[in-house]
N, C-alpha and C positions, 0 to 999 in steps of 0.2 A: 757825739756817739750816735750811731744809727741803730734803731731797734727794728727787728723783723718779726713777722708773724710766726707763730709756732708752725712746724711742719710735722706731718705724720711719720712715725717710725714704727716698724713692725717688731714684735717680740713674740716668742713662744714660751708660755708659762705653764710648766707641767703638762706639756702636750697640747695646750690650747693656744691657738694663734690669736693675738690681739694687737691693737695698735694704740700708741699714745701720741699726743700732739705736744711737742716740746720745742722751745726755742733752741736754736743751734748751739748756743753756749751751754745750756743745760745738757743737751745730748752729748756734746763733746766732754763735759765734765763727767757724765755718767759712764761713758766709754773709758775715760782715763782712770776712774775709780775701779772699774771692773779689771782693767789691766793691772793696776797697782795691787789689787787684792788677789790677783791670780784667778779670776773668775770669768766666766763668759757673761755677756750681756744678759742672756736669758736666765742664767742662774742668779745673778744679782737682782734682776727684775722680779724673779720669783720670790726671793728673800724679802724684798721690799713689799711685794704684794701680800705676803703672809703676815708681815709685821704691821701693815697699815690698819687704821681703824675703819669701821664700816662707813663713817661719815667723810672719809677722805678718798678722793679719786686717785687712780694710779698715777696719772701725770703729776698731780700735786704732791703725792707721796715721793715720787722720784725727785722733783724739784727740792723738796725739803731735805731729803736724804743727801743730795749733792751739796746743798747749802751747808748743812751741819757737818758733813765730812770735811769740807774745805775749811770751815770755821775751826774744827778740832785740829786740823793740821797746822793752823797758824798760831795755836796756843802752845 
């Protein structure tokens, strides 16, 4: 299995442009979840941003969200 460096991806959260560095697998999972939930990437990103703690960066929060979403799907 090959592992790649995270790449920057742009999001607009509540009118504010930002970027997150994510591995392609997490970005693909994030996109798939947004599609499955009928949301835009920006809306899902804003939801995750609102729910994350102050000690958790946005990229980490997205990774954890993706991980837990897929984990819940397998149960």
